[in-house]
C-alpha positions in Angstrom: -16.1 33.1 13.1 -12.8 33.9 11.9 -14.1 37.2 10.0 -15.2 39.0 13.2 -12.2 37.7 15.6 -9.8 39.5 12.6 -12.1 42.8 12.3 -11.9 43.0 15.9 -8.4 42.8 16.3 -7.6 44.8 13.0 -10.2 47.5 14.6 -8.2 48.1 17.6 -5.0 48.8 15.8 -6.8 50.9 13.8 -8.1 52.5 17.1 -4.0 53.2 18.0 -3.1 54.3 14.2 -6.0 57.1 13.6 -5.0 58.7 17.7 -1.5 58.4 16.8 -2.2 59.8 12.6 -3.9 62.6 14.5 -1.4 63.6 17.2 1.2 63.3 14.1 3.0 60.2 17.0 5.2 57.4 15.5 3.5 53.8 16.3 5.5 52.4 12.7 9.0 52.6 10.9 11.1 51.4 8.3 14.8 50.8 8.7 17.1 51.5 5.2 20.5 49.4 6.8 21.1 50.1 3.2 20.5 50.7 -0.2 22.7 48.4 -1.9 21.0 44.8 -3.5 21.6 41.4 -4.6 19.3 41.5 -6.8 18.4 43.5 -9.6 14.8 43.5 -10.1 13.0 44.9 -13.3 10.1 46.7 -11.0 12.7 48.1 -8.5 15.8 50.8 -8.8 17.1 50.6 -5.7 19.7 48.7 -6.8 20.6 51.4 -9.1 21.4 54.1 -6.8 24.4 53.8 -6.5 25.5 53.8 -3.1 28.2 52.3 -2.0 27.4 51.8 1.8 30.7 54.7 3.5 27.9 56.2 4.7 25.5 53.7 6.2 25.3 53.6 10.9 27.5 51.5 12.7 26.3 48.7 14.9 25.7 51.3 17.8 24.6 53.8 15.6 21.8 51.3 15.0 21.5 50.7 18.8 20.7 54.4 19.4 18.0 54.7 16.8 16.2 51.5 18.3 15.9 53.4 21.8 16.1 56.7 19.9 12.6 54.9 18.2 11.0 53.2 21.5 11.5 57.0 23.6 9.4 57.7 21.1 6.8 55.0 21.2 7.2 53.1 17.9 6.1 49.4 18.0 7.3 47.9 15.0 10.3 48.1 13.0 10.3 46.3 9.8 14.0 45.9 8.9 14.9 46.8 5.1 16.8 46.9 2.3 18.6 46.9 -0.6 19.5 43.2 1.2 19.2 44.1 4.6 21.9 41.0 5.3 25.0 43.2 3.6 24.6 44.2 7.4 25.2 41.4 9.3 27.9 43.2 11.4 24.0 45.0 12.6 20.6 43.5 11.8 21.1 40.4 14.2 21.8 43.2 17.0 19.3 45.1 15.8 16.5 42.9 16.1 17.5 41.4 19.7 17.6 44.8 20.5 14.4 45.6 19.2 13.0 42.9 21.3 14.6 44.1 24.8 12.9 47.4 23.9 9.6 46.1 23.5 9.4 46.3 19.6 8.0 43.6 17.0 10.5 43.0 14.0 9.3 42.2 10.8 12.4 41.2 7.7 11.8 41.2 3.7 14.4 39.4 2.2 14.9 38.3 -1.1 17.5 35.3 0.2 20.6 36.0 -1.7 22.7 35.7 1.6 20.4 33.7 4.0 21.9 30.8 3.9 21.7 27.8 7.6 24.2 29.8 9.4 22.1 33.2 8.2 18.6 31.6 9.1 19.1 30.8 12.5 21.0 33.6 13.4 17.8 35.3 12.1 15.3 32.6 14.9 18.5 33.4 17.6 17.5 37.3 17.6 13.8 36.4 18.3 12.9 37.7 14.9 8.9 37.6 14.6 8.8 38.1 10.8 10.2 37.0 7.9 9.5 37.2 4.8 10.2 36.2 1.3 10.8 37.7 -2.2 9.3 35.3 -4.4 7.8 36.3 -7.5 7.6 33.1 -10.1 9.2 29.6 -9.9 12.6 28.7 -11.2 14.0 30.9 -14.5 11.2 32.9 -14.3 11.2 34.2 -11.5 15.4 34.7 -11.6 14.3 36.8 -15.1 12.5 39.4 -12.9 14.6 39.8 -10.4 17.5 40.0 -12.4 19.8 37.2 -10.8 20.7 34.1 -12.3 20.5 31.1 -9.0 18.4 33.4 -6.5 15.0 31.1 -7.2 17.2 28.3 -5.8 18.7 30.3 -2.6 15.0 31.0 -1.7 14.2 27.4 -1.6 17.2 26.3 0.5 16.0 29.6 2.4 12.8 28.0 2.8 14.4 24.6 3.9 16.6 25.8 6.4 14.0 27.9 8.0 11.3 25.2 8.7 14.1 22.3 9.8 15.8 25.4 11.5 12.3 26.0 13.4 11.2 22.9 14.5 8.1 23.6 16.9 8.9 27.1 17.5 5.9 29.3 16.7 8.2 31.9 15.3 9.4 33.8 13.3 6.6 33.8 11.1 7.3 33.0 7.5 5.0 35.3 5.1 5.8 35.1 0.9 5.5 38.2 -1.0 4.9 38.1 -4.4 5.1 41.5 -6.3 1.9 40.9 -9.6 3.0 42.3 -12.8 2.2 41.8 -16.7 5.0 39.6 -15.8 4.3 37.2 -13.5 0.5 37.0 -13.1 -0.5 34.1 -15.3 2.1 32.2 -12.4 0.4 32.9 -9.6 -1.6 30.4 -9.3 1.5 27.7 -9.2 3.1 29.7 -7.2 1.2 29.1 -4.3 0.7 26.0 -5.3 4.0 25.7 -4.8 4.3 27.3 -1.5 1.4 24.4 0.3 4.5 22.1 0.7 5.5 24.3 3.0 3.8 25.7 6.5 3.8 29.3 5.8 2.4 31.7 7.1 0.8 33.8 4.5 1.3 34.6 1.1 0.7 38.1 -0.1 0.1 39.3 -3.4 1.0 42.4 -4.0 0.2 44.4 -7.3 3.0 46.8 -9.0 3.8 50.5 -8.0 4.7 51.9 -10.9 6.2 55.9 -10.4 5.0 58.7 -13.3 8.0 60.9 -14.0 6.0 63.9 -14.8 4.4 62.0 -11.0 7.2 63.1 -10.1 8.4 66.5 -11.7 5.3 67.5 -9.6 5.8 66.9 -6.6 8.3 69.0 -5.3 8.3 69.8 -1.6 10.1 73.0 -0.5 12.3 72.3 -3.2 12.8 68.9 -3.2 11.8 65.8 -5.4 11.0 62.8 -4.3 13.0 59.7 -5.4 10.5 56.4 -5.4 12.6 53.0 -5.8 9.7 51.3 -8.0 10.7 52.9 -11.2 11.0 49.9 -13.9 14.8 49.3 -14.5 14.8 48.0 -18.4 12.9 50.7 -20.1 9.6 49.7 -20.6 5.6 49.4 -18.0 5.2 46.3 -16.2 1.2 47.7 -15.4 -0.7 45.2 -17.0 -2.2 46.3 -20.6 -5.9 46.6 -21.0 -5.9 43.6 -23.1 -4.9 41.6 -20.2 -7.6 42.9 -17.5 -10.0 40.1 -17.8 -7.3 37.3 -18.0 -6.2 39.3 -14.8 -9.0 39.6 -12.7 -10.7 36.2 -14.0 -7.4 34.8 -12.6 -8.0 36.7 -9.2 -11.7 35.6 -8.8 -10.6 32.1 -9.0 -7.8 32.3 -6.6 -10.1 34.1 -4.1 -13.2 30.4 -5.2 -10.5 28.0 -4.8 -9.3 26.9 -1.1 -5.8 26.7 -0.3 -3.4 25.0 2.1 -1.8 28.3 3.0 -4.1 31.6 3.2 -3.5 33.8 0.4 -4.0 37.5 1.6 -6.4 39.6 -1.2 -6.9 42.5 1.4 -5.5 45.3 -1.0 -7.4 44.0 -4.1 -10.4 45.8 -2.1 -9.2 48.9 -2.1 -8.1 48.4 -6.2 -9.8 50.0 -9.6 -8.9 49.7 -13.2 -7.1 52.6 -13.0 -4.5 50.6 -10.6 -3.9 47.2 -13.1 -3.8 49.8 -16.4 -2.1 53.0 -15.0 -0.4 52.1 -11.4 -3.0 54.4 -9.7 -4.2 53.6 -6.1 -6.9 55.3 -4.5 -5.7 58.9 -3.4 -7.0 58.4 0.7 -5.6 60.5 3.4 -2.4 59.3 4.0 -1.5 57.9 7.8 2.0 56.5 6.1 3.6 60.1 6.4 2.0 60.8 10.2 2.8 57.3 11.7 5.4 55.0 10.2 8.6 56.8 10.5 11.2 55.9 7.7 15.3 56.1 9.3 17.5 56.1 6.2 20.8 54.3 6.3 22.0 57.4 8.2 19.9 57.7 10.6 18.1 60.4 9.0 14.2 60.1 9.5 12.0 60.8 7.1 8.4 61.7 6.8 8.3 59.1 3.5 10.3 56.0 2.2 9.6 58.4 -1.2 11.7 61.7 0.4 14.7 60.3 2.0 16.1 63.5 1.1 13.3 65.8 3.0 14.9 65.4 6.0 13.6 66.3 9.6 16.5 64.9 11.4 19.1 62.3 12.6 17.9 60.1 14.7 21.0 58.7 15.6 22.3 61.9 16.8 20.3 64.3 18.0 17.0 64.3 20.6 15.0 62.0 19.4 11.8 64.3 20.4 12.6 67.7 18.1 13.0 65.3 15.2 8.9 63.7 14.4 6.0 66.1 14.7 8.6 69.1 14.1 7.3 72.1 12.1 9.5 70.5 8.7 7.9 67.6 9.4 3.9 68.7 9.4 4.3 71.3 7.3 5.3 68.1 4.8 2.3 66.3 6.2 0.2 69.6 5.2 1.3 69.4 1.9 0.5 65.9 1.0 -3.5 65.7 3.2 -4.2 68.4 1.0 -3.3 66.6 -2.4 -0.4 68.7 -3.5 1.9 65.5 -3.9 0.7 63.3 -7.7 3.4 61.4 -7.0 1.3 59.7 -3.9 -1.0 58.9 -6.5 0.7 55.6 -7.3 2.3 54.7 -4.2 1.2 51.6 -3.2 2.3 51.5 0.7 -0.6 53.5 1.6 -2.8 50.2 0.6 -1.2 48.3 3.4 -0.2 50.7 6.4 -2.2 53.3 5.8 -5.9 51.2 7.2 -8.2 53.2 8.6 -10.9 52.7 10.6 -14.1 53.3 8.0 -11.9 51.4 5.6 -11.1 48.5 7.4 -15.3 48.6 8.0 -15.5 48.8 4.4 -13.7 46.3 3.7 -15.1 43.6 6.1 -18.1 44.6 4.9 -17.6 43.7 1.5 -16.2 40.6 3.0 -19.1 39.1 4.9 -21.0 40.3 2.1 -19.1 37.6 -0.5 -19.4 35.2 2.2 -22.8 35.6 2.2 -22.9 34.8 -1.7 -24.3 38.9 -2.2 -21.3 40.8 -3.4 -19.1 39.5 -6.5 -15.3 40.6 -6.3 -14.3 42.0 -10.4 
């Protein structure tokens, strides 16, 4: 029954996304309040972008962005960074404004700046869901994240969150773990650790690692993508061929276990061996470029988080109706949909922002067969 209920709600949402996809209308948004970050992760290079924050919108600018998003029909905002808590001058009012405009809010954090006062203000601003990024336990987590003491701050944030939230249903809490050869063996231990907290869901998401060759071959109107999932220590963190069987057995064993916390393996049903070994995700008609509005720290709008230099307009200063779906945007969509951008092969955003009705039906069909014993994940 839970499977059928989940399928109904997701297909309902997919229908709305399909209509927006066909019309090139924004449904969701990802808002980079800043590119500055308080971590130095091995698997993400956004902290190396060199931004000093001087061109970031002020509080009032972001409130104009929220109002203009609402005019276009955007229903959700993921408040992103860098570390968006570097913008405490704006973030709480942005969340509150989203609520006033009927938009749900989602906020991922590394917890470095998530002290008790911050947790209280996030709750008071009516945040819908908080995601805490956790890649391992203790010192091993700190090594992946490049900052000593980060895991201790994660623990403190979790303790504060559940103590202060009390009986309230929101914000919900999710844990996001990026799996790679750095940490996949520790993932069962991480889930066990999270079982002591009333966490809503744990999302294991496999690493995105972009190919320099794919980046160089993906120019659009003379502009190259600038992906922020590149290794920062000089080596690849994709699983090696001699580790693949061990990785897949870990996933299979975790799926067989009953956990006190829900582990969402959705993205793994559309993955292949090439995903794990080469960082290649199955090509699909992209709904990110048509339905997910990316807003940069200065208010510029781009059709993809990886093409922030391909500017469609500025949502803080310009007429919003003249931005999304304009001629420049449709040229980008045409290039993407016709397979002209090899960089898309390494993009994992489409695995959780790109579900289609056929894809979702296939997923639930496999899940039903799996529960009935007619299908074995491998």
